[in-house]
N, C-alpha and C positions, 0 to 999 in steps of 0.2 A: 160405923154406919148406925143410923138410928131409924126407928119406925116413925113414920110421919103420916097423918091422914090428910089427904088433899082437901083443900077448902071447898071445892066445887063439886067434885064427884064422890067424895067420901071413900076414896080408895087409897091403899098404901102406895107410897112412892119413895124414891130415893131422896134423901135430904142431906143437908150439911155440905161440907167441903167436897165430898166424893161426888154428890149430885151436881154441884156447880162445875167441878172439873169435867165430868163426863159430858154435861151439857155443852159446855164451851168447846170441848174437842169435837163433838158431833156437829156443832155450828161451823167450826173451821173446815170440816171435811164437806160441808154443804148437805149433810144428811138431815138436818133439822133447820127450821127457821122460826124465829120468834114472831108471834102474831100479837094481837091485842093483849094488853095487860100481862097475865102470867101464862099465856097459852103458847105451847110449842107445837109446831106442826112438822110431821115427817115428810120430807120431799120424796118425789119419785126415785131419785137417786139413793136417798136414804133407805127407802123401802126395799130396793133391789140389793144394796149393799148389806143391810141387816140380814136379809134372806141368804145371800151368798156366803157371807163371811161368818155369820153368827148363828145361822139356822133359825133366825127369828122371823116368823110370818105374821104380818099384821093384816087384819082385814081392812078393806077399803070402805070407809064410811059413805053412806049415801049422801048425795048433796042436794 
């Protein structure tokens, strides 16, 4: 695993083969969807599953 600074928000994120594998699996599960360019959005299903299965609670962004 390596440290990587995101190009848009300047925050660390998972990079390399591990990031690709995790993102691919989350897409297969329907937990995330790819949006424009390099953007990945968490689905409602993903939000619930991440909370239930991993204890990860994401805030809901204002629209």
